[in-house]
N, C-alpha and C positions, 0 to 999 in steps of 0.2 A: 462357832468362833474359833479362828485359828490361833493356836498357842505358838508364839514366835520361838519359844524354846525347844519346840519339837518340829522344826521345819528345816529341811535341807535343800540346798541348791547344788546341782551338778552342772559343771561347765567343762566342755571338752571340745577341742577343735581337731579334726582329722585333716592332716595335710593331703592334698590331692596333687599328684605329680605323675605325668606319664609323657612319653615321647611318641610323636608320629614321625616315622622315618621313611624316606625313600630308600628302598633296599632291593635294587634290581638283581636278577639272578638269585632269587631267594632260595632255590633248591640246589644251587651249586654247592658242593661239599665244602669249599673254602669259605663260603659265606656263613658266618656264625650268628647272623642276626636272629634267626629263629630259635637259637639256643641261648642267646645272650641274657635273657631275663630269668634264668633258672639254673638249677644244678645240672652239670654235664656229667661228671664222673659218676658212674653207676646210676645215671638218671633215668627217669621214666616220663613219658608224655602221653596224655590222653588227648587225641586229636579228633575233632569233628570236622568233616570236609563235605562240601557240597558234592552230590553224586555226579553231576556233570563235570565238575572240576576234577574229580577223581578219575574219570574216564580219560581226560587229557593229561593229567599230571600225577596219577596215582603211583606209577612205577618210580618216577623221580622222587616223589615224596618219601616212599618207603626206603628207597636207596639212600636218601639223605640221612635218615635216622639210623639205618644199618651201618653206614659209614662211620657215624659218630658213636656207635654202640649204645644207642638209646633204646631202651625197651619201650615199645610203642603199641598202643591200641588205637587203631583207626576205625572210626565209625562214620559211615556215609549218611547223608541227610538229604532228602529231596528238596529241590528249590520250590519256591512259590508261596504266596501269602496263605494259601489254603493249608499249609503245613505248620503254620505258626500257632500251634494249639497246645492245650494242656496235655493231651495224650502224647504229642511229640516231645514235649518238655519232660514228661515222666519216663518215656522210653529211653531217652538219652541218660537220664539220671540212673536208671537201673543198670545201664552199661557202665557208667562211671563208678557206681558203687561196687561193681564186681571187679574193678581194676584199681586197687588202692594207689593213691598218690600222696606225697607229702602235702601238708596243708599250706605250706608257704613257699617252697622252692621247686615245685614241679608244676608249672602253670598249665592249665587247659589251653589248647590252641584251637581257635575257630577259624576255618578257612572257607570262605564262601561269601554270599551276598548279604544284604541287610537283614533278611529274614533269619538267616542262620546266625549271624553275629548277635542279633537281638535275643534269640532263644538261648544261645550258649552263654551270653553275658548274664542272663537271668539265672541260668543254672549256676554259674560261678558265684553269683551273689547269695544264693540260697543254700548251696551245698556246704555242709559244716559251717553255716553262717558266714561264708565268704572264703573262696579260694581264689588265687590269682588266675588271670587269663590274658591271652594274647589274641589280637584280632588281625586277620589277614584278609582284607576285602578283595573279592575277585570280580565284582561287578562295578560298573561306573557309579551306580547309585550308592553302593557301599563305600566306594573309594572316596567320594567327595561329601558324603552326607551321613549315612547310617553308622559308619565305623568310627568317626572322629570324636564323637561325644561320649557321654558316660550313661546314656539312657539304655535300658534293656526292656524287654517286654514280650508278652504273648497275647494273642487275641482271646477274648472270653465273653461268652454270653452274647455273641453277635456284635461285639464292640472291639475295635482295633486297640491293641495295647492296653487293655483294661487292667491287666496284671503286669507288674514290672517293678523296677527298682532303678536306683542310680548306683552304678558300679563302675569305677574307673578301671581300665585295663592296665596291665604292666606296660604295654606298648602297642602301637598300631604299625604294622609293617606294610609298606606300599610297593607293589611291583606291577608296573603298567603292562608287563607281558601277559598277565591274565586277561586283559581286555581284548587281546587279539582273537580270542576264541568266542567272543560274545556275538550272538545274532545282532543284526542292525537294530531291530526293535528294542533290544535291551540296552544298546548304546544310547539310543534316543531317549529311553526311559530315564537314564541318568542325566542326559542333557537337559531335561525338563527342570531338574533341581538346580542346575547351573543357571538356567534362565531365571529361576526364582530369585537367586542371589543377585543377578545382574540388574533385574528390574527394581528390586526393593532397596539395594544398598551399594551397587558398584557399577557406575556408568562406564568405567574403562573395560570391565569385563563384558559389558553389553557390547561395546565397540569391538572387542576381540571376537565375540561371537559373530557379529555382522561381517567382519573382514575374513576371518579364518575358520569359523565354525564348521562350515560344510566340508572343507578339506580335511579338517581334523576328525570329523565324524567318519569320513571315508577311510582315513588312516587308523581308525580305532584309537585315536589319541596317542599314537606312537611318534608323531612328528613334534617338532619343537614348539610351534604355536599351541598344540594340544597340551604339551607338558606345562607351558606357561598358564593356560587356562585352568588346568587341574590344580596347580599350586595356588593360583589366585583364588579359586573357589574354596579351597580348604582354608586359606588364610582368612577369607571373608567369613566362613562359618565359625572359625575359632574366635574371631573378634567378637562375635555375638555370644558364643557359648561360654568362653572362659570366665567372664565376670559374673556369670549367672548359671553355673553348672547345675545347681539344684533347683533352678526355676523359682527362686524366691520372688523375682519380678516376672509377672505373667504377661507383660507387654513385650513380646518377643518378635523381632523382625523376621526371624526364620520360620515363624508360623504362617507367613504369607503362602497362600496356596493350600493351606491345611485347615481351613475353616469349613468350607462346603464340600470338600473332597472325600471326607471319611465315609459318609453315607453312600456316595456314588461308588466308591471303591468296594465297600462291603457288599452292596447289592449286586454289583456287576463283576464280581471277583473273577469269573471265568473269561471276561472280555476286556478288562481294564487293568492295566498295570498301575502301580502306585504313582509313578511320575506322570503318566497320562491323566490320571484323575487330578493330580496337583495342577497340571497345565490347564485343564478345563476350569478349575477354580481360579487360576491366575487370569485367564481371559475374561471370565465373568466378573472378577474383581476389577480388572482394567476398565470394563465398561461402566461399572458402578462408580469407579473413581472419575471417569470422564463425565458422568452425569453430575457428580459433585463439584466439577470444576477443578479437580486435582490434577488431571492430565489434559494436555492439549490434544487437538485432533491430530497434529503431527506426531506427538509421542505415541498415541494409540496406534497410529499407522505404522510406526517403527516396530512396535511390539508384535503386531500381527504379521507384518512383512517378514520379520525374523523367523517366526514360527513357520511360515510358508516356505521361506528360503531353505531352512534346515530340513525340510521334508518330513516333519513330524506328523504322523497320521492321527487324526482325531475323529471320534465318533460323537458328534453333538446330539445324536438321537438318544444317547444315554443320559442326557441332562434332564433333571426333574426338579423344578423350582420348589414344589412342596417338600420334597425330600431334603433339598438344600436348606430350606427354611427350618425344617425340623432339626437338621444337624447343627445349625447355628444355635438353636436353643440348648442342644447338648453341650456345645462348646462354651456356652455361658456358665453351665455348671462346672465344666473343667477349668474355666478361667475365673472361678470364684465370684460369680455374680455379675460379670460384665462381658460384653461381646469381645472387646479388646482385639478387633480385627485389624491386622496390618493392611494398610492401603498405600500404594505408591502416590507420592506427592511430587510428580516429576520423576523421570527415570533416574534411579539412584538415591531417591529420598523416600521417607516413610513417615506416615502419621498413623494413629490408631483411632478407629471409629467405634462408638458404642451405641449408635442409633440407626443401624441399617434396617430398612423396612422390607417387608415381604414383597411389596410392589417393585422395589428396586431389583430384587433378585429375579422376579418374573420378567421384567423388562429386559434385563441382561440376557437371560436364557432365550427369550424370544428373538433378540437381536442375533445371538450366536447361531441359532438354528437357521435364521434367514440368510446369514452369510456363509453357511457351511460349505457351499461349493468352492469357497476360497481355499479349503483344506482338502486333502486326500482323505476320503471317508473310509473307515474300516467297518465292514458289516458286523452287526451284533451276532 
């Protein structure tokens, strides 16, 4: 029996506030955005930068800190989901621990794609029980998705993001110039996440993709329609994330495309980028939604026509209904006992299903394989 005289209740609310800023010309000496969130005079910065980004921008990055007389340790990190590991996490921690920084006014700077910002965010949340960090996304996937929220993570025991935390950055700095250096496949990888948002919650964004998506892809989103699409995608993401930063509500529209894709991505890590796995999930979900009467034949045709028009290459041979069903069971654990699968209910609208059957997945996969000539197929 509990003695009420020996019972204490602790209540504390931590304010969460950070800015996402368009900061073109980020490494220009007169641009102080990269230094604005920490001490400048006699300051130090620990910087983790994607190795490909460093090849293109390493000299400008070092010159920027030299100009401002900031003592800097720059550590390069290889891109790719296969590097999102405990070993990678520990190797950066060893580098950080050998380069002392103030706990509150010398933020770690993460410059790279979603894998890098996830790993560095987890480091920032765990080193000295939390030090500040700044995120600079350099991939389209990071720009509109991975960097704008507060989730961090690394893969563990064969599972994506099994270890992680919620850690807000000091700020997120956006510079579209980084997208110029991306291979086309990695531009399309990020476009898959924009399609996700368009289908599940933003019909105007869907229309923009239909009208201007291909031209913006060719321009690596350096054109005006591309900028509008990126800003709208970020706004759509934040509309969903901000009221639910810590995922107290597990019915999340932005989980569309992230129910069946995890197992596919993990099994075919060498052949399947994150966005490609998400898009396979989206198309399978689209067919399930059509079977439920949630999408009309015309709406399904618009979704498939958009993917075809944008030139996104898909390998439907990687689909595996048994694996996707198994992954749905794992998502039930992650979503606290319910499927909570986001499904489009008309383009731009969403409901959540808790009764998806294995037969529905099998039928959707069979249908996708049958129509695979509609897409450009990438060999496994």
